[in-house]
C-alpha positions in Angstrom: -4.5 22.6 -8.0 -5.1 19.3 -9.9 -7.8 16.9 -8.8 -7.2 14.6 -5.9 -4.7 14.9 -3.1 -1.4 16.6 -3.6 0.1 15.1 -0.4 -1.2 11.5 -0.2 -1.5 8.8 -2.8 -3.4 5.5 -2.5 -1.0 2.6 -1.9 -2.8 -0.6 -1.0 -5.4 -2.1 1.4 -4.6 -4.5 4.3 -6.6 -7.2 6.0 -9.0 -7.8 3.1 -9.0 -11.5 2.3 -12.4 -13.0 1.6 -16.2 -12.4 1.6 -19.3 -14.5 1.3 -18.5 -15.8 -2.2 -17.3 -19.4 -2.2 -13.7 -19.8 -3.1 -12.3 -21.6 -6.1 -9.3 -24.0 -6.3 -6.8 -24.6 -9.1 -3.9 -26.9 -9.5 -0.9 -25.7 -11.6 0.7 -28.7 -13.3 4.0 -27.0 -14.1 4.4 -25.6 -10.6 2.8 -28.7 -9.0 1.0 -26.4 -6.5 -2.5 -25.6 -5.5 -3.8 -22.0 -5.8 -6.7 -20.5 -4.0 -9.0 -17.8 -5.4 -11.2 -15.6 -3.2 -13.4 -12.7 -4.0 -12.7 -9.3 -2.4 -15.3 -6.8 -3.7 -14.8 -6.0 -7.3 -11.6 -8.1 -7.7 -10.3 -11.5 -6.7 -7.1 -12.5 -5.0 -4.9 -15.5 -5.8 -3.0 -17.3 -2.9 -0.7 -20.2 -2.9 -2.0 -22.8 -0.5 1.5 -23.8 0.8 2.1 -20.5 2.5 -1.2 -18.6 1.9 0.9 -15.8 0.4 -0.9 -13.6 -2.1 0.3 -14.2 -5.7 -1.7 -11.7 -7.7 -4.7 -9.4 -7.6 -7.0 -9.2 -10.6 -8.1 -6.1 -12.4 -11.3 -4.5 -11.0 -14.7 -5.1 -12.4 -17.6 -2.6 -12.5 -19.7 -4.5 -10.0 -19.0 -6.7 -7.0 -18.2 -10.4 -7.7 -21.1 -12.9 -7.1 -19.6 -16.2 -8.2 -16.1 -17.6 -8.8 -15.1 -20.7 -10.8 -11.9 -21.9 -12.4 -10.6 -24.5 -14.8 -7.1 -25.4 -15.9 -6.5 -22.3 -17.9 -9.1 -19.6 -17.1 -10.9 -18.0 -14.1 -14.6 -17.3 -14.6 -16.2 -14.5 -12.6 -19.8 -13.3 -12.5 -20.4 -9.7 -11.5 -24.1 -8.8 -11.8 -25.4 -10.0 -15.2 -21.9 -10.1 -16.8 -19.7 -13.1 -16.9 -16.0 -12.5 -17.5 -13.0 -14.8 -18.2 -9.7 -13.9 -16.7 -6.3 -15.1 -17.9 -3.2 -15.3 -15.8 -5.4 -14.4 -12.8 -5.1 -10.8 -13.9 -6.8 -9.5 -17.0 -10.1 -10.0 -18.7 -9.8 -11.9 -22.0 -13.5 -12.6 -22.7 -16.9 -11.3 -21.7 -20.1 -13.2 -22.0 -23.3 -11.1 -22.4 -26.7 -12.7 -22.4 -28.2 -12.9 -18.9 -31.0 -10.5 -18.0 -30.7 -11.0 -14.2 -27.9 -11.6 -11.7 -25.8 -14.7 -12.3 -25.7 -17.0 -9.3 -24.0 -20.2 -10.4 -21.0 -21.0 -12.7 -19.8 -24.4 -13.8 -16.7 -24.8 -16.2 -17.1 -28.0 -18.3 -14.3 -28.5 -20.8 -14.7 -26.1 -23.7 -18.0 -24.9 -22.4 -19.2 -22.8 -19.5 -22.6 -23.3 -17.8 -24.2 -20.3 -16.0 -27.5 -19.9 -14.2 -29.1 -16.6 -13.1 -31.9 -15.6 -10.7 -34.5 -15.5 -13.4 -34.3 -19.2 -14.2 -32.1 -19.0 -17.3 -29.3 -21.6 -17.8 -26.9 -20.7 -20.6 -24.2 -22.9 -22.0 -21.4 -20.8 -23.5 -18.6 -21.6 -25.9 -15.6 -20.5 -23.9 -13.3 -19.6 -26.8 -15.8 -17.8 -29.0 -18.1 -16.4 -26.4 -21.2 -17.6 -28.3 -24.3 -19.1 -26.7 -24.4 -22.8 -27.4 -27.6 -23.6 -25.5 -30.2 -21.7 -23.5 -32.6 -23.3 -21.1 -35.4 -21.6 -19.1 -36.9 -22.9 -15.9 -40.0 -21.6 -14.2 -38.8 -20.2 -10.8 -42.1 -21.3 -9.2 -41.6 -25.0 -10.1 -37.9 -25.4 -10.5 -35.6 -22.6 -9.3 -32.0 -23.7 -9.9 -30.1 -23.5 -6.6 -27.1 -25.9 -7.2 -25.2 -27.3 -10.1 -22.5 -29.9 -10.7 -21.0 -32.2 -13.3 -21.1 -35.9 -12.4 -17.7 -37.6 -13.0 -17.5 -39.8 -16.2 -20.9 -38.5 -17.3 -20.0 -37.0 -20.7 -21.9 -33.7 -21.4 -24.1 -34.2 -18.4 -25.1 -31.6 -15.8 -27.0 -32.3 -12.6 -29.2 -29.4 -11.5 -30.7 -28.9 -8.0 -33.7 -26.7 -7.2 -34.9 -24.9 -4.1 -38.1 -26.9 -4.4 -36.1 -30.1 -3.7 -36.2 -31.8 -7.1 -33.1 -32.7 -9.2 -32.7 -32.9 -13.0 -30.0 -34.6 -15.1 -29.5 -32.8 -18.4 -27.5 -33.5 -21.5 -26.2 -30.1 -22.7 -25.0 -31.5 -26.0 -28.4 -32.7 -27.1 -30.5 -30.4 -24.9 -32.4 -33.3 -23.4 -33.7 -33.9 -19.9 -32.5 -37.4 -19.1 -33.9 -38.0 -15.6 -35.8 -36.2 -12.8 -35.1 -37.0 -9.1 -38.1 -36.2 -6.9 -35.9 -35.1 -4.0 -36.4 -35.2 -0.3 -39.0 -32.5 0.4 -36.4 -29.9 1.1 -34.6 -27.3 -1.0 -31.2 -28.3 -2.4 -28.4 -26.0 -1.3 -25.2 -28.0 -2.3 -24.3 -30.7 -4.8 -20.9 -32.3 -4.5 -19.3 -35.2 -6.4 -17.9 -37.9 -4.1 -14.7 -39.9 -4.8 -16.9 -42.9 -5.9 -18.4 -42.7 -9.4 -22.2 -42.3 -9.6 -22.4 -41.2 -5.9 -23.3 -37.6 -5.2 -23.6 -35.7 -1.9 -26.7 -33.5 -1.6 -27.1 -30.8 1.1 -30.5 -29.5 1.9 -32.0 -26.4 3.5 -33.2 -28.4 6.5 -29.7 -29.5 7.5 -30.1 -33.0 6.0 -27.2 -34.6 4.1 -28.0 -37.3 1.6 -25.5 -39.6 -0.1 -27.3 -40.7 -3.3 -26.4 -43.0 -6.2 -27.7 -41.2 -9.3 -27.3 -44.2 -11.6 -29.5 -46.4 -9.5 -31.6 -43.6 -8.0 -30.9 -45.0 -4.5 -30.1 -43.2 -1.3 -27.1 -44.9 0.4 -27.1 -43.0 3.7 -28.2 -39.7 5.2 -27.1 -37.5 8.1 -28.8 -34.6 9.8 -27.0 -31.4 10.9 -28.5 -29.4 13.8 -27.1 -26.0 12.8 -29.4 -25.1 10.0 -29.0 -25.4 6.2 -25.9 -27.1 4.6 -23.7 -24.3 3.2 -20.9 -26.6 1.8 -19.9 -30.2 1.4 -16.4 -31.7 0.9 -15.2 -35.3 0.5 -11.8 -36.3 1.8 -9.7 -38.1 -0.9 -6.5 -39.1 0.8 -7.8 -42.3 2.4 -10.3 -42.0 5.3 -13.9 -41.8 4.1 -14.7 -38.4 5.7 -17.3 -35.9 4.7 -17.1 -32.3 5.9 -20.3 -30.2 6.1 -20.4 -26.4 6.8 -23.2 -24.5 8.5 -24.4 -20.9 8.7 -23.2 -20.7 12.3 -19.6 -21.2 11.3 -19.3 -24.8 12.6 -18.0 -27.7 10.6 -19.1 -31.3 11.1 -17.0 -34.3 10.0 -18.9 -37.5 9.2 -17.5 -41.1 8.8 -19.1 -42.5 5.7 -18.0 -46.1 6.5 -19.3 -46.2 10.1 -22.1 -43.7 9.3 -21.8 -41.5 12.3 -20.4 -38.1 13.4 -16.6 -38.3 14.0 -15.9 -34.8 15.3 -16.9 -31.2 14.9 -15.0 -28.0 14.7 -17.1 -25.3 16.4 -16.6 -21.6 15.6 -14.3 -22.4 12.7 -15.5 -19.1 11.3 -17.4 -16.2 12.9 -20.0 -16.3 10.1 -21.4 -18.9 7.7 -19.0 -21.2 6.0 -18.9 -20.0 2.4 -17.0 -23.0 1.0 -15.0 -26.0 2.2 -12.7 -28.0 -0.1 -10.3 -30.9 0.5 -7.0 -30.9 -1.4 -6.8 -33.9 -3.6 -4.8 -36.6 -2.0 -3.8 -34.5 1.0 -5.3 -34.3 4.6 -5.9 -30.5 4.2 -9.2 -28.7 4.3 -9.5 -25.1 3.0 -12.4 -23.0 4.2 -13.4 -19.4 3.8 -16.3 -17.3 5.1 -17.9 -13.9 5.2 -15.8 -13.1 8.3 -12.9 -12.1 6.1 -10.9 -15.2 6.9 -9.1 -18.0 4.9 -8.2 -21.1 6.9 -6.3 -24.3 6.2 -7.0 -27.2 8.5 -4.8 -30.3 8.8 -6.1 -33.7 10.0 -3.3 -35.0 12.2 -5.1 -35.3 15.6 -6.1 -38.4 17.4 -9.7 -39.5 16.6 -9.7 -37.8 13.2 -9.8 -34.2 14.5 -8.4 -31.2 12.7 -6.3 -28.3 13.8 -5.7 -24.9 12.3 -2.5 -25.0 10.1 -2.5 -21.6 8.4 -4.8 -18.6 8.5 -5.2 -15.2 6.9 -7.8 -13.3 8.9 -9.0 -9.7 9.1 -11.9 -8.1 10.8 -15.3 -9.7 10.3 -16.9 -6.3 11.0 -15.7 -2.8 10.0 -12.7 -1.6 12.1 -13.4 1.6 14.1 -10.1 2.5 15.8 -6.6 2.2 14.5 -3.3 3.3 16.1 0.3 2.7 15.2 2.2 0.5 17.7 5.9 1.2 18.3 8.2 3.7 16.8 9.1 2.0 13.5 5.6 2.5 12.0 5.4 -1.1 10.8 2.6 -2.4 13.0 -1.0 -1.1 13.1 -3.3 -1.9 16.0 -6.9 -2.2 14.8 -10.1 -2.6 16.8 -13.3 -3.5 15.0 -17.0 -3.8 15.6 -16.5 -7.6 15.9 -14.8 -7.1 19.3 -11.4 -8.3 18.2 -8.1 -6.5 18.5 -5.6 -7.2 15.7 -2.2 -6.1 14.5 -1.5 -5.7 10.8 2.0 -5.3 9.4 2.9 -3.0 6.5 5.9 -5.2 5.7 4.4 -8.7 5.1 1.2 -10.5 6.0 3.1 -13.2 7.9 3.8 -10.6 10.7 0.1 -10.0 11.3 -1.1 -10.8 14.8 -4.5 -11.5 16.3 -4.8 -10.6 19.9 -8.2 -12.2 20.0 -11.6 -11.3 21.4 -11.9 -9.9 24.9 -13.6 -12.0 27.5 -15.3 -11.0 30.7 -13.4 -13.5 32.8 -10.6 -15.6 31.5 -11.2 -18.2 34.2 -14.8 -18.5 33.2 -13.8 -18.8 29.6 -12.0 -22.0 30.4 -15.3 -23.4 31.8 -17.4 -22.4 28.8 -17.7 -26.1 27.8 -19.6 -26.7 31.0 -22.7 -24.8 30.1 -21.7 -21.1 29.5 -22.3 -19.9 26.0 -19.5 -18.5 23.9 -21.4 -15.2 23.3 -22.1 -14.7 27.0 -18.4 -14.4 27.8 -17.5 -12.0 25.0 -16.8 -8.4 25.6 -18.4 -5.8 23.4 -16.4 -3.8 20.7 -13.5 -1.6 21.6 -14.3 2.1 21.4 -10.9 3.6 22.4 -7.4 2.3 22.9 -3.9 3.4 23.8 -0.6 1.6 23.5 3.0 2.1 24.5 5.9 -0.2 23.6 8.2 1.0 26.4 7.6 -1.8 28.9 5.6 -4.3 26.8 8.2 -7.0 27.5 7.6 -6.6 31.3 3.8 -6.2 31.5 0.8 -5.3 29.4 1.2 -2.2 27.2 -2.2 -1.8 25.7 -5.4 -0.5 27.4 -8.8 -0.6 25.7 -12.3 0.8 26.5 -15.3 -1.3 25.6 -18.8 -0.1 24.5 -21.1 0.2 27.4 -18.6 -1.0 30.1 -16.9 0.9 32.9 -14.0 -1.7 33.3 -11.2 -1.4 30.8 -9.0 -4.3 29.7 -5.3 -4.7 29.3 -3.6 -6.5 26.4 -0.1 -7.9 25.9 1.3 -7.4 22.4 4.1 -9.8 22.6 2.0 -12.7 24.0 -0.9 -11.7 21.6 -3.4 -12.2 24.4 -5.7 -10.2 26.7 -4.1 -9.3 30.0 -5.1 -10.3 33.5 -6.3 -6.9 34.7 -9.7 -5.3 34.4 -9.2 -1.7 35.4 -12.1 -0.1 37.2 -12.5 2.4 40.1 -13.4 1.4 43.7 -16.9 0.0 44.3 -18.3 3.3 45.6 -17.5 5.1 42.3 -18.5 2.5 39.8 -20.9 4.5 37.7 -20.9 5.3 34.0 -18.8 3.9 31.3 -15.2 4.3 30.2 -14.9 6.9 27.4 -11.2 7.9 27.1 -7.8 6.3 27.9 -4.2 7.2 27.7 -0.9 5.5 28.8 2.0 7.5 30.0 5.1 7.6 27.9 7.0 5.4 30.4 4.4 2.7 30.2 3.8 2.5 33.9 0.4 4.2 34.3 -2.9 4.4 32.6 -5.2 7.4 32.8 -8.9 6.5 32.2 -11.9 8.9 31.9 -15.5 7.9 32.3 -18.9 9.3 31.4 -19.5 10.1 35.1 -16.8 12.8 35.0 -14.2 10.8 36.9 -10.6 10.4 35.7 -8.7 7.6 37.4 -5.0 6.6 37.4 -4.0 2.9 37.5 -0.7 1.1 37.7 -0.3 -1.2 34.7 2.1 -3.7 36.4 -0.2 -4.5 39.3 -3.5 -3.2 37.9 -4.1 -1.3 41.2 -6.1 1.9 41.4 -3.7 4.8 42.2 -6.3 7.6 42.8 -8.3 10.0 40.8 -8.1 13.6 39.6 -10.0 16.1 41.7 -12.0 15.5 44.9 -14.9 13.6 43.5 -15.0 14.2 39.8 -12.7 15.9 37.3 -15.5 17.2 35.2 -19.2 17.9 35.8 -20.0 16.1 32.5 -18.6 13.1 30.5 -14.9 13.0 29.9 -14.2 13.2 26.2 -10.4 13.0 26.2 -7.3 12.5 28.5 -3.6 13.0 27.7 -0.3 13.0 29.6 2.9 14.8 28.5 6.3 13.2 28.0 7.8 13.8 31.5 4.6 12.8 33.4 4.4 16.3 34.9 1.0 17.3 33.6 -2.3 15.6 32.8 -4.9 17.2 30.4 -8.6 16.3 30.4 -11.4 17.6 28.3 -15.1 17.2 29.2 -18.5 17.8 27.9 -18.8 20.7 30.3 -16.8 22.8 27.7 -13.7 22.8 29.9 -10.1 21.8 29.2 -8.3 21.3 32.6 -4.7 21.1 33.5 -3.7 18.7 36.3 -0.4 18.1 38.2 0.2 14.3 37.6 1.9 13.6 40.9 -0.4 15.5 43.3 -3.5 15.1 41.0 -4.5 18.7 41.7 -5.9 21.1 39.2 -3.5 23.9 38.1 -5.7 25.6 35.5 -8.5 25.4 33.1 -9.5 26.8 29.7 -13.0 27.5 28.6 -13.8 26.1 25.2 -16.3 27.6 22.7 -18.1 24.3 22.4 -18.2 20.8 23.8 -15.1 18.7 22.8 -15.7 15.4 21.0 -12.1 14.1 21.1 -8.6 15.2 22.0 -5.1 14.3 20.9 -1.7 15.5 22.2 1.6 15.6 20.2 4.1 15.1 23.0 7.2 16.3 21.2 5.8 19.7 20.2 3.4 20.2 23.1 0.5 20.9 20.8 -2.9 19.7 22.0 -5.7 19.3 19.3 -9.4 19.2 20.2 -12.2 18.4 17.9 -15.4 20.2 18.9 -19.1 19.3 18.5 -19.5 22.3 16.2 -17.2 20.7 13.6 -14.3 23.0 14.4 -10.7 22.3 15.6 -8.7 24.0 18.3 -4.9 23.7 18.9 -3.7 24.6 22.4 -0.1 25.2 23.4 0.3 23.3 26.7 3.1 25.6 27.8 1.3 28.9 27.5 -2.2 27.2 27.9 -3.7 29.3 25.2 -5.4 28.6 21.9 -2.9 29.1 19.2 -4.8 27.8 16.1 -8.5 27.4 15.2 -9.6 25.6 12.0 -13.1 25.4 10.5 -14.2 23.7 7.3 -15.6 20.2 8.1 -19.3 19.8 7.4 -19.8 16.7 9.7 -18.7 15.2 13.0 -14.9 14.9 13.2 -14.3 11.2 13.8 -10.5 11.2 14.4 -7.3 13.1 14.0 -3.5 12.6 14.0 -0.4 14.6 14.0 2.6 14.3 11.7 5.8 13.1 13.4 7.3 16.6 13.4 4.1 18.2 14.6 3.7 20.4 11.5 0.6 18.8 10.1 -2.8 17.9 11.7 -4.7 15.3 9.6 -8.5 15.1 10.4 -11.3 12.8 9.1 -15.0 13.5 9.4 -18.4 12.2 8.4 -18.4 14.6 5.4 -16.2 12.0 3.7 -13.2 14.4 3.6 -9.6 13.9 4.8 -8.1 17.3 5.5 -4.5 18.3 6.3 -3.9 21.5 8.3 -0.6 23.2 8.4 0.0 24.5 11.9 2.8 27.0 11.3 0.8 28.8 8.6 -2.6 28.1 10.2 -4.2 27.1 6.9 -5.6 24.1 5.1 -3.0 22.7 2.6 -4.6 19.4 1.4 -8.2 18.1 1.2 -9.8 15.2 -0.7 -12.9 13.2 -0.8 -13.4 9.4 -0.4 -16.3 7.2 -1.3 -17.0 6.0 2.2 -16.8 8.2 5.3 -13.5 7.6 7.2 -13.9 6.5 10.9 -10.3 6.5 12.1 -6.9 7.8 11.0 -3.3 7.3 12.1 0.0 8.7 10.6 3.0 6.4 11.1 5.8 7.7 13.4 8.1 7.7 10.4 5.7 9.7 8.4 5.7 7.3 5.4 2.1 6.0 5.6 -1.3 7.4 6.4 -3.7 4.7 7.6 -7.5 5.1 7.4 -10.6 2.9 8.1 -14.0 3.6 6.6 -17.7 2.9 7.1 -18.9 -0.5 5.9 -15.4 -1.5 4.9 -13.4 -4.4 6.4 -10.0 -3.2 5.1 -7.3 -1.0 6.5 -6.2 1.5 3.8 -2.6 2.8 3.3 -1.8 6.1 1.7 1.8 7.0 0.9 3.2 10.4 1.8 4.3 12.1 -1.4 6.5 14.6 0.4 9.0 11.8 1.3 9.4 10.8 -2.3 9.9 14.3 -3.8 9.2 18.0 -3.5 5.5 18.7 -2.9 4.3 22.3 -3.4 1.7 22.9 -0.7 -0.4 26.0 -0.9 -3.1 27.4 1.4 -6.5 26.3 0.0 -9.3 28.9 -0.2 -12.3 28.7 2.0 -14.6 27.8 -0.9 -12.3 25.0 -2.1 -14.2 22.0 -3.5 -12.4 18.8 -3.0 -12.4 16.0 -5.6 -12.8 12.3 -4.9 -9.8 10.0 -4.5 -10.1 6.3 -5.3 -9.5 4.1 -2.3 -6.3 2.1 -2.4 -6.7 -1.4 -3.7 -9.6 -0.4 -6.0 -8.2 0.4 -9.4 -10.6 2.1 -11.8 -10.7 1.5 -15.5 -8.6 4.6 -16.3 -8.2 5.4 -20.0 -5.2 7.4 -21.3 -5.9 11.1 -21.2 -4.2 13.8 -23.2 -2.1 15.9 -20.9 -2.2 19.6 -21.8 -0.1 22.5 -20.7 -2.9 23.7 -18.5 -2.3 20.9 -16.1 1.1 22.3 -15.4 0.3 26.0 -15.0 0.6 25.8 -11.2 3.7 23.6 -11.2 6.7 25.3 -9.6 9.9 25.7 -11.7 13.2 26.5 -10.0 15.1 29.5 -11.2 18.6 29.0 -12.8 20.1 31.4 -10.2 18.3 32.0 -6.8 20.3 35.1 -6.0 23.1 37.2 -7.3 25.2 36.7 -4.1 25.0 32.9 -4.4 27.1 30.5 -6.5 25.4 27.6 -8.3 27.1 24.4 -9.3 26.5 22.6 -12.5 24.5 19.4 -12.6 27.2 17.6 -14.6 29.0 14.5 -13.1 32.1 15.3 -11.1 34.2 13.3 -13.6 33.6 16.1 -16.2 35.7 18.6 -14.3 37.7 16.7 -11.7 39.6 14.6 -14.2 40.7 17.5 -16.4 44.0 18.0 -14.5 44.8 14.3 -14.6 44.2 13.4 -18.2 47.9 12.5 -18.8 47.8 10.1 -15.9 44.7 8.5 -17.1 46.1 8.1 -20.6 49.3 6.4 -19.2 47.1 4.1 -17.1 45.0 3.1 -20.0 47.8 2.6 -22.5 47.7 -0.9 -24.1 50.5 -3.3 -23.0 51.0 -4.6 -26.6 50.8 -2.8 -30.0 47.8 -3.6 -32.1 48.3 -6.6 -34.4 47.6 -6.3 -38.1 44.5 -8.2 -39.4 45.1 -11.2 -41.5 45.1 -10.6 -45.3 41.7 -11.2 -46.8 41.6 -13.9 -49.6 41.1 -12.7 -53.1 40.6 -14.1 -56.6 42.5 -13.0 -59.7 40.3 -11.7 -62.4 40.0 -13.7 -65.7 39.1 -13.0 -69.3 35.9 -14.4 -70.7 36.3 -17.1 -73.3 36.9 -20.8 -73.8 40.5 -20.6 -72.7 40.9 -19.4 -69.2 43.4 -16.5 -69.1 44.2 -13.9 -66.4 43.7 -10.2 -67.1 46.7 -8.1 -67.2 46.9 -5.4 -64.4 45.8 -1.9 -65.4 48.0 0.9 -64.2 46.0 3.6 -62.4 47.4 7.0 -61.9 47.1 8.6 -58.5 45.1 11.8 -59.2 44.6 12.8 -55.6 47.5 14.1 -53.5 48.0 12.7 -50.0 49.3 16.0 -48.7 46.8 18.1 -46.7 46.1 21.6 -47.9 46.7 24.7 -45.8 42.9 25.4 -45.8 42.3 22.2 -43.7 44.9 23.3 -41.2 43.1 26.6 -40.6 39.7 25.1 -40.0 38.2 25.6 -36.6 35.8 23.5 -34.5 32.3 24.6 -33.8 33.3 25.7 -30.3 36.1 27.9 -31.5 33.9 29.5 -34.1 31.2 30.3 -31.6 33.8 31.6 -29.1 35.1 33.9 -31.8 31.6 35.2 -32.5 30.7 35.5 -28.8 33.7 37.9 -28.4 31.7 40.5 -30.4 28.4 40.1 -28.5 29.9 39.3 -25.0 27.3 36.4 -24.7 29.1 33.1 -24.1 26.1 30.9 -23.5 26.4 29.1 -26.9 30.1 28.1 -26.6 29.7 27.2 -23.0 26.8 24.8 -23.8 29.0 23.2 -26.5 31.8 22.7 -24.0 29.4 21.1 -21.5 28.4 18.5 -24.0 32.1 17.4 -24.4 33.8 14.8 -22.4 37.1 15.5 -20.5 39.3 14.4 -23.5 37.3 16.6 -25.9 37.5 19.6 -23.6 41.2 19.2 -23.4 41.5 19.1 -27.2 39.3 22.3 -27.6 41.3 24.2 -25.0 44.6 23.1 -26.6 43.4 24.2 -30.0 42.9 27.8 -28.8 46.3 28.4 -30.3 48.2 26.5 -33.1 49.8 23.3 -31.6 49.1 24.6 -28.1 51.1 27.8 -28.6 51.9 30.6 -31.0 49.6 32.4 -33.3 47.4 30.8 -35.9 47.0 32.2 -39.4 43.4 33.1 -38.8 44.1 35.2 -35.7 43.9 32.3 -33.3 45.9 34.1 -30.6 42.9 36.3 -30.0 41.0 33.3 -28.7 43.0 33.2 -25.5 41.5 36.5 -24.2 38.1 35.3 -25.5 38.3 32.2 -23.4 39.4 34.3 -20.4 36.4 36.5 -20.9 34.1 33.4 -21.0 35.5 32.3 -17.6 35.0 35.8 -16.3 31.4 35.9 -17.3 30.8 32.5 -15.6 32.2 33.8 -12.4 30.3 37.0 -12.6 27.0 35.3 -13.1 27.7 32.8 -10.3 26.6 29.8 -12.4 28.6 26.6 -13.2 31.1 27.5 -10.5 32.7 24.1 -10.5 33.1 24.0 -14.3 34.7 27.5 -14.3 37.4 26.4 -11.8 38.1 23.2 -13.7 38.3 24.8 -17.2 40.5 27.6 -15.8 43.0 25.2 -14.2 43.4 23.3 -17.5 43.6 26.5 -19.5 46.5 27.8 -17.4 48.3 24.4 -17.4 48.2 24.3 -21.2 48.8 27.9 -22.2 50.8 29.3 -19.4 53.9 30.1 -21.6 51.8 31.6 -24.4 49.9 33.8 -21.9 53.1 35.2 -20.4 54.1 36.5 -23.9 50.7 38.1 -24.6 50.1 41.5 -22.9 46.4 41.6 -23.8 45.8 38.1 -22.2 47.8 39.1 -19.1 45.7 42.1 -18.5 42.5 40.0 -18.8 44.0 37.4 -16.4 44.7 40.2 -13.9 41.1 41.2 -13.9 40.0 37.6 -13.6 42.4 37.1 -10.6 40.8 40.1 -8.8 37.3 38.6 -9.4 38.4 35.2 -8.1 39.9 36.7 -4.9 36.8 38.7 -4.2 34.5 35.7 -4.8 36.6 33.4 -2.6 36.7 36.0 0.2 32.8 36.0 0.2 32.7 32.2 0.2 35.3 32.0 3.0 33.3 34.4 5.1 30.1 32.3 4.7 32.0 29.1 5.4 33.5 30.5 8.6 30.2 31.7 9.8 28.6 28.3 9.2 31.4 26.4 10.9 31.3 28.7 13.9 27.5 28.2 14.3 27.9 24.5 13.9 30.7 24.3 16.4 28.7 26.3 18.9 25.6 24.1 18.4 27.7 21.0 19.1 29.6 22.3 22.2 27.2 24.8 23.9 24.9 23.7 26.7 21.5 24.5 25.3 
């Protein structure tokens, strides 16, 4: 089998928008639109600011992107020690080599690019040629470059800030230090040009903001931010003199430069540090991004100068751990992450994404958090397990989630995109342990929740009331690892760490049976349509139990690490499992074998196969994205074969990360295992040709087609072309006399031309001796309906009579060709069409030829026998279909 997966192919990654790298902003003059560029690992994304819709994704680099910068034409990216220039937001057009350490700062400046690395080197590049124009070296102990900007109207000038606090103004054209600013006894983190010429905003590591005039070396004003170092600065340019400052805590402060005081603040704008904040030129819009995987656009239309969120693209700020498809259309994916949020991602378009928010301990207390309660104190921990049903989601909550270290489970409403009002927990006398497993019945009315104390409780989702528990005191003597309910709510299945799988009557909550497992189960999943119950055990094996017979029907082994999650295909044929050994395996239940296995770079933590079977969704360790894999079996035939026990899987590239693949020569060895269909599957079967139906259906209606396509008016003669009479050379112009030419070639056709045959007729005559009619049949297949009619008509002279070359003998030859087609069972439709036209054209000639009549009699017997077999098969199929439609099964 070739490398990679034969069943799944990487498609794309969802919910991956931004990281800690500050964004870059571009304005397209022709489109008159702003574009936002954000880094996402080894590539960067381009969004239009109007709708925050993704426009393009760049090609991948070898390392993660450290810095982004852009000018009017190019996008400059630093990844490690390499600086690259991208054109059209897509492809690399220039690479700049010269840094010995990681590049931290980039500044486009006209036809030049300024870059600074961690070792103290500042290089000025020629953008077009890629040559080094100037190289400066700074001692990291005395002047470590931490910020860089170009003051407006200062030709060829660059202002450098250091982590020691000093600032230097350099002329990169003459390589001269023009002025040194002593600083403010704090490291410089941000330098930003203000709308006023000569005035620069300086952000420091102590939280102080200085508005300084670099021409006069005079501090105009200063502010102090209480949230730590200044991570970004932005000046508003549409009128009001507002300065926005970002912090590592995710808060944004807005300062009035005219009144010199704090106007308002936007707390928790991001869950992590503000990577960058930028005001659109001449518009009351602020764009921010952060390491919490979010891009946000704020608009200033509130009273008092406040801002509100206008647009947002947000994913998980911590790796997602549990994903499940919601609904039956397979378009929405519920995802719970380590950041404690529950979100829904759409596979159709990003505008359909939903954020159900972060769970809170008490919604009433959350409203009072401004009165002294901290934001973190009210947050619930991350979700460890969830279950959702869309049956009654319009009436009450349809999602139930278990949280890390908590016994109470929360309900969520998908349509309102909020956490529900119910916190499901058992009575006070049984409140021990934590919730470990949850399942919602198919009707959407009840939730079954298992805990680490061994209890399994049933709750009503409409009222949130406790409706009893399974067993007298506890359902299991150990922790409950999985719960499930079947489609009709007749049975409930629980698996515990006591190595037991128990079967309970849902209505009476009494145990009806149990099954001893060979090891403690880690998780459990039920495919309700097929009644197959899959269990992942602690010894890295898988069991499949039939809930009707209550027996183990399949056992799979092969994983080398803990099995994190599993999912069934919609028809219940495949079981897809993911484990800490970085493999994704597909098990075929009917054959009981492993049919697909591939490696990924990061261990998968959760998996879900859509109800329509088109996408496989996975999440991975240390990755914020939700990865989609397409199911190849829906696009074409996939040959799945049982894999041997010693099969070594190969690594598959994660979707959204495109490697620099070079063209490889494809050899015939790559196709040794490819399946090729036979020309004829069985001698008792008939095979149709792959030609269009017009090739044989229109043979009997050629006369009608010719009459329909007959032109309404006769063709008109073309106008006579102008000509010049020939003249004789000399002083006196004279016309040449016409020269009489004798016609040496006769216009009468010779008899040899009349007796010439086409290639088809010649091959048909030769095939009569060998009884192999493949060659003439292939020639006839290449002809159109009109050409086929001409060839069949020319079997005799003028459609009838004998030809001088023995043409009458071609009638029996054509009959033998049709007989061989029917005998082989191939090209059944062509044989019927050719035979019908043949009889229509040569019926009178055939009646006068005894040899042809004898051949036709044998052909008639073969036709009757073939149609009798087909009619019997048709009748059996119609009878079975009629019975399946009408019988009470």
